[in-house]
N, C-alpha and C positions, 0 to 999 in steps of 0.2 A: 665451119667447114668439117670438122670431124663427125658431126652429126648428120650433116648434109650428104657424106659420102661414106658413112658408117665406117670409121678409121679405127680399128681395134687397137692399134699402136697407141693412139692418143688416149683411149679409155684406160689402157694398162698403165700408161705413164702417170696419168692424173691420180688413178687409185693408189699406185705406189706411193706417191707424194702424200696422199692423204692418210694412208697407213690403215692397218687392220683396226685399230682402235676407234676409227670413225666409221670406216667402211662397214664392217660387221654389224654393229649395233644399228645402223641405219637400215640395212637389208632386213634385219628382224623387225624393226619398226613398221616397215611397209608390207609385212606379211610373209616374207620368205622364210621357209621353215614351217608353216601353217597351211591348214586347208581353208580356203576362202569359203565364207558361209554362201549357201546356195540352195535351192529349192530341192536339188538332187545331191546325192553324196558325191563329193570330189575328193581326189587324191591330194595327200599333203606334199606340199612343195619342199624341196630340199636345198639347203644352202651349202652344207659341208658334212660329210659323213662323220660320225662320231670317232671313227678310228683314225681320221686323216689328220696329219699334221699341217697347219697353215703355214706353209713355206711362201716366200715371196713369188714364185712361180705360181703355185696354187692361187694366191691373191690376185695375180696378173689375169690368170685365166677366168676367175670369177667376175672380174671387172667388165667383161663383154659377154657374160652369160655362158661360158664354158666351164672347165672343172667339173664339179660335181652339182651344181645348180641345176635343178629340175623345176620348172612351173608349168602348171597346166594352162591351156589356152583360155579358160574362162577367168583365171586369176591374171593372166597378163592382160586381157582385156579390161578387167576391173581396175588395174594399175593405171592404164591410160586414161581413165576417166577423171584423173586429177586436171587434166588440161581443159575441162570444160566445166570444172566445178571448183575453181578457185584453190586448188590443191587439196581438197578432199577427195578421198577415194570412196566410191560408192559400192554399196552390196549389189551384185548382180542378181537379176530376177529371170526366171524362165519365162514368165508369162506376164505382159504389161497390163492387159485388160481382158476381161470376158464380157461380152455383151450379148443381149437377146434381142430380136427385132419382131414387131407385130406385122400384122397383114398391110399396115400403113407405112411400113418400114421406119416406124418410131423406135429408137434405140433406147434400150434399158440396161444400164451398167449393172452386172452382177458382182463383178469384182474388179478392183483397179489396184494395182501395186502402189505403194507409197514409196516416195524417194527416201532412202535410207543410207545414212553415212557409215560406211564399214571402217575407215581410218581418218579420223579428222586430222586436218594439218599434215597429211603425209608428205607434202611439199610446200615450201614457203611461197607466199603470192608473187614476191618478185623473182623468184626462181622459174615459176610457171611462166611469167611473162617473157622472161629471156629465152627460155627453152621453147616456147610456143613459136617464136619468131624463126627459130632455126628449123623447126620440124615442119613449118610452112615451106620453108626454102627445100626441104627434101622432096617435096611435090614440084615446085617450080623450076628447080635446077639442080636436082640430087638424084638419089637412087630410085626414086619413085616417080619420075616425071611422066611415065605412061598413065599415071592416074588421072592427068589433067582432063578436066571436063568442063565445057562452058557452063556458067551458072553456078558452079559449085567452088566454094573455098574450103580447101582441104589441108589437112596437115597428116604427117605419117612418119613411121620409122620402120625400116627393113631390117632384117638380120639373117644369118645363116648360122646353123649349129651343126658340126660335123659329127658323125656317129661311127662308132665302132673303133677297133684298134688300128684297123687299116685307113681309116677316114675315107672310105669309098662311099658312104650314105651321107645324106644330109637332111636336115629340117629347114626349109625355107619358110620363112614368115613375114607377114607385113600386118601392121596394126595402122588404120587409117580413120580418119573421122572428119565431120563437118566442123569447121572452126569459124568463129565470128559469123555464124548464120543463125537465122531465127529457128531452124529446124536442128534437132539432134540426132546424129547417127554415127555409131562407131562399129566398125568391123575388125575382125582379126582372123587371118587365114594362115594356116599351117600346112604345108605340103610336104610329105617325106618321100624321098625316092633316091635313086643313084645321084651321086655327086656330078658325074659326068653329063647328066642330061638337064635341059633347062626345065623350069617349073611354069606353071600358070598362076602362080599367086596374085600377080598383079591383076590379070585378066578377071580372076574370081573376085577380088576386091573391088574393082571399078565396077563390076556389074552389080554387086550388092550395094554400092553407093548411089547408084542411080535413083533419081527420085520417082515415085510411083506416077 
């Protein structure tokens, strides 16, 4: 239920029970505080500023992505690859394949990116199985029901980060992907704007998930 309806109170509660000695090392294990390897330069993500004291309030805020946590979209997308790869986090690639075609439309592959694991065992297999079921319910009966599309089995997670001291701006995001399908596709959409206005993240994600 907490994942299905994105319940920050639950994530705060469970993280405080877990404690910083377990939470912080795991965040570092999955790459928070580093720049994800990519074909183009990327910003380094942030977990906690060097000068900040890790209080219980700050730990609570970090548990649902607030506080001083900063993650680039490409890194967030990479993190969600664990659900399609048995708990391994994959290295993102800018280009999958480059091909050349002759007059008879025969294809010659000039370049094809190899599958590369960025962080092996980022999540245990049994945890992947448990969470995948919840993330599928996010689409069937949770915060991403508008993604439902005949012929597609999807899983997703939504979130909202508030910006500024007055909290009048937000970054609304959604990660969604094909689950239990022969094809692979994962999209991550982030839209920044006024907190008072609705966003189009679900519509954008749904369009990107449509099969060609």
